[in-house]
C-alpha positions in Angstrom: 27.4 38.5 12.9 28.3 36.6 16.4 28.6 39.8 18.5 25.7 41.7 17.2 24.1 38.5 18.6 25.4 38.5 22.0 24.6 42.0 21.9 21.0 41.6 20.7 20.6 38.5 23.4 22.5 40.6 26.3 19.2 43.2 25.9 17.1 39.9 26.3 18.3 39.3 29.3 18.9 42.6 30.9 15.4 43.7 30.0 14.2 40.4 32.0 15.9 41.1 35.3 15.4 45.4 34.9 12.1 45.3 33.4 10.4 47.4 36.8 13.6 49.2 37.0 12.5 52.7 34.6 9.6 53.4 36.9 11.8 53.8 39.7 13.5 56.7 39.4 12.9 60.0 40.9 14.1 63.5 40.2 15.5 66.1 43.3 14.6 68.8 41.0 11.4 68.4 39.7 9.0 71.8 40.8 5.6 70.8 39.3 2.9 70.8 42.1 0.0 68.6 42.4 -2.5 70.9 44.1 -3.8 74.4 43.9 -3.3 77.1 45.9 0.6 77.8 45.9 1.4 80.8 47.0 5.3 81.1 47.9 4.4 84.2 50.6 2.3 81.5 52.5 2.7 78.5 54.5 3.3 75.9 51.7 1.7 73.2 53.6 -1.9 75.2 53.8 -3.8 77.8 52.0 -7.2 78.9 52.1 -9.7 79.8 49.1 -10.9 83.3 49.4 -13.5 84.0 47.0 -14.9 82.6 43.3 -12.3 84.2 41.4 -9.3 83.0 42.8 -11.2 79.5 42.6 -11.6 79.9 39.0 -8.2 81.2 38.2 -6.6 78.0 40.2 -8.7 75.6 38.7 -7.2 77.0 35.4 -3.5 76.1 36.7 -4.2 72.7 38.4 -6.0 69.4 35.9 -6.8 68.5 39.3 -9.4 69.5 42.5 -11.8 71.1 40.3 -14.8 70.2 42.7 -13.8 73.0 45.3 -16.2 75.1 48.0 -15.8 77.8 49.9 -13.5 77.9 52.8 -12.1 74.6 51.5 -8.8 73.7 53.3 -6.2 72.8 50.2 -2.9 71.3 50.4 0.2 72.1 48.1 3.1 69.6 48.0 5.2 68.5 44.9 4.7 65.2 42.8 8.2 64.3 44.5 6.7 64.9 48.0 3.8 63.1 47.1 5.5 59.9 46.3 7.7 59.9 49.4 4.3 60.0 51.8 3.5 57.0 49.5 7.0 54.8 50.0 6.5 55.9 53.6 3.4 54.5 54.0 1.9 58.4 55.4 -1.8 56.9 54.7 -3.2 60.2 56.9 -1.4 62.3 54.3 -2.6 60.8 51.3 -5.7 60.3 53.2 -6.0 64.3 53.6 -4.9 65.2 50.4 -7.6 63.2 48.5 -10.5 64.4 51.1 -9.6 67.7 50.1 -9.7 67.5 46.8 -6.2 68.6 47.0 -5.2 65.4 45.3 -7.0 63.0 42.6 -6.7 59.3 42.8 -5.6 59.5 39.6 -3.4 62.6 39.1 -0.1 62.3 36.5 2.9 61.7 38.8 5.3 63.2 36.8 8.8 62.7 38.4 10.8 63.2 35.8 10.4 63.8 32.1 11.1 60.2 31.8 9.3 58.8 35.1 5.4 59.4 34.9 3.3 57.5 37.1 0.3 57.4 39.7 -0.7 57.5 43.1 -2.3 53.9 42.8 1.0 52.5 41.0 3.0 54.0 43.1 1.5 52.3 46.4 1.4 49.4 44.3 5.1 49.5 43.7 6.2 50.4 47.5 3.5 47.9 48.6 1.5 50.4 51.4 -1.8 48.2 51.6 -3.7 51.2 53.4 -2.8 53.1 50.8 -3.8 50.7 47.7 -7.4 50.2 49.6 -8.0 53.4 50.2 -7.4 54.7 46.6 -9.5 51.8 45.0 -12.3 52.5 47.3 -12.1 56.1 46.4 -12.3 54.7 42.4 -8.9 54.9 41.7 -8.8 53.7 37.7 -7.3 50.5 38.1 -5.9 50.5 34.0 -4.6 53.7 33.9 -1.3 54.0 32.4 1.4 56.0 32.7 5.7 55.2 32.3 6.9 51.7 32.2 3.8 50.1 34.6 0.4 49.2 34.7 -1.2 48.5 38.3 -1.0 44.6 37.5 2.7 44.5 36.1 3.5 46.1 39.8 1.1 43.8 41.7 3.4 40.8 40.8 4.7 39.9 44.4 0.7 39.9 45.6 -1.4 37.3 44.2 -4.7 38.4 46.0 -3.4 41.6 45.3 -3.5 40.5 41.5 -6.9 39.3 41.7 -8.7 42.3 43.2 -7.7 44.5 40.6 -9.1 41.7 38.3 -12.0 41.8 39.8 -12.3 45.3 39.6 -11.9 45.2 36.3 -8.2 45.7 35.3 -7.1 44.5 32.4 -5.0 41.7 31.7 -3.7 42.1 28.5 -3.3 45.9 29.2 0.8 46.7 28.1 2.7 49.5 29.7 4.5 52.1 27.6 6.7 49.1 26.5 4.8 46.9 25.3 5.3 44.9 28.2 2.3 43.0 29.7 1.5 41.3 33.0 2.1 38.0 31.9 5.7 39.3 31.2 6.2 40.3 34.5 4.5 37.8 36.4 7.6 35.4 35.1 8.8 34.2 38.9 5.6 33.3 39.9 3.7 30.6 38.2 0.9 31.1 39.6 -0.2 34.7 39.0 0.7 33.6 35.3 -1.9 31.0 35.7 -4.1 32.9 37.0 -3.5 35.9 34.4 -4.2 32.6 31.3 -7.3 31.7 33.4 -8.6 35.6 32.9 -7.4 35.3 29.1 -3.9 36.7 29.1 -2.9 36.5 25.9 0.3 34.0 25.9 1.7 34.8 22.6 1.9 38.7 23.1 4.9 40.6 22.2 6.2 43.6 23.5 7.6 46.8 21.4 11.1 44.9 21.2 9.2 41.6 19.8 9.9 39.5 23.1 7.0 37.5 24.6 6.6 35.7 27.7 8.1 32.3 26.4 11.5 34.0 24.9 11.7 36.4 28.5 11.6 32.9 30.5 13.9 30.8 28.4 16.2 34.0 28.6 16.0 34.2 32.1 16.6 30.8 32.1 13.1 29.8 34.3 13.1 26.4 33.7 9.5 26.0 35.5 8.5 28.9 33.9 9.2 27.4 30.4 7.3 24.3 31.5 4.4 25.9 32.4 3.9 28.3 29.2 4.9 25.2 26.9 1.9 23.1 29.3 -0.6 25.9 28.6 0.3 26.2 24.4 3.3 28.7 23.8 4.8 28.6 20.9 8.3 26.7 21.0 9.3 28.4 17.7 8.2 31.8 18.7 10.4 34.5 16.4 11.2 37.2 18.5 12.2 40.2 16.4 13.9 43.8 17.2 15.8 45.8 14.4 19.1 46.6 14.4 19.8 49.7 11.9 18.3 47.9 8.6 18.7 44.0 9.9 16.6 42.6 11.9 17.9 39.6 14.7 15.6 37.2 14.9 16.1 34.5 17.4 14.1 32.0 19.1 13.6 30.4 22.6 15.7 27.1 21.5 18.6 29.9 20.4 18.1 31.9 24.1 18.5 28.4 25.6 21.4 27.3 23.2 23.3 30.7 24.2 23.1 29.7 27.5 24.1 26.5 27.9 21.1 25.6 29.9 19.9 21.5 28.3 16.9 21.4 30.4 15.1 24.1 28.7 16.5 22.9 25.5 15.4 19.8 26.0 12.0 20.7 26.5 11.6 22.9 24.0 12.5 20.1 21.4 10.3 17.9 23.1 7.5 20.5 22.3 8.6 20.9 18.4 11.3 23.7 18.7 13.1 23.8 15.2 16.0 22.6 16.0 18.0 24.2 12.7 16.2 27.3 12.5 18.2 30.0 11.2 18.5 33.7 12.0 19.1 36.4 9.5 22.7 35.8 9.8 22.7 31.8 9.0 23.1 31.6 12.7 22.2 28.0 14.0 21.1 27.0 17.9 24.3 24.4 17.6 26.7 27.3 16.5 25.3 29.0 19.2 26.5 26.4 21.7 29.2 25.7 20.3 30.7 29.1 19.6 30.2 29.6 23.7 31.7 26.4 24.6 28.6 24.6 25.9 29.8 21.4 25.6 26.8 19.5 26.5 24.2 21.8 24.8 25.7 20.8 21.7 26.4 17.1 23.1 22.2 17.4 23.6 21.9 19.1 20.0 23.8 16.5 18.3 21.9 14.1 19.9 18.5 15.5 18.1 20.0 15.7 14.6 20.9 19.0 14.3 22.8 19.8 11.1 26.3 20.5 11.6 26.8 21.4 7.4 24.9 24.7 8.2 27.1 27.7 7.2 26.3 31.0 8.8 26.7 34.4 6.3 30.2 34.0 7.0 30.6 30.8 5.7 31.0 29.1 9.0 30.1 25.8 10.3 29.3 25.2 14.1 32.9 23.3 13.9 34.4 26.2 12.3 33.3 28.8 15.3 34.7 26.0 17.9 37.7 26.0 15.8 38.0 29.2 16.0 37.4 29.5 19.8 39.9 27.0 20.5 36.9 25.2 22.2 39.1 21.8 21.4 36.5 19.3 23.4 33.5 20.4 21.4 35.9 20.2 18.0 36.1 16.5 18.9 32.9 16.0 19.3 31.7 18.1 16.0 33.9 16.3 14.1 32.6 12.6 15.5 29.2 14.1 14.0 30.7 15.4 10.7 
């Protein structure tokens, strides 16, 4: 039981620190082309359209470049090369591709089987301001979501950029592929979180793992964000549910705080009505969690707030039993004082 909970809580903590890593992978074997007029017998960087039949055939081979006119110069690059232009800040090449209609501003960059993106998302990811502004000026879709990012979730490093995207119509509740919302992504920036909530962000929205912003913040031991979210009305008893085979593990923010032994967050949650005796589907309580991980001060705080020491888990163990099992003598003595 305990070790299944450890596994799940580790997943949450891992998600907090790696929520934006999935869309940063690249694949050197990607051979998809982002432009039309590809002819290996010619210069890969430039070809000329010679007749209407060629134009029709090439239009059928690509989802972009559908507004060709005769004697227009087209450019052909792989998706990986386009990403490299964006990453390096090669504004002139990106501008050339878009002006020649060789690249659509909303083109689907397929970096590999699992990693998809758009020029705008990549430009924001790599903090290329000139390219970002150019794409926006050319009507890049601020709500186009591919892969594990949206323009807003990638922009969390820049409050003014977030504000600009919102002013251009970005949906503050638009989730990425995994259900990850901009508010969840803002967990290290209070000012942006406040802006998102002011613009209508759902404070209780959950991702595909059943995790919301408060659970992320408590798992990440982000005290300022926990305090901020609670002040904005976040539910201290929100339950995070994730299926594990035929079972469901359902920890709360308080369970996460007890697991981490963070007494400041424990106190904040308790002050905001967190259920001190909440039990998971395995019968585990915050007190058991703190005791079994040797968090003496956390155990003390929970006991001082009337945590029930008599509750047993599905194996019939109390918090005291867990402390004895782990040979945490100081915690054993403390719990015995309250029994």
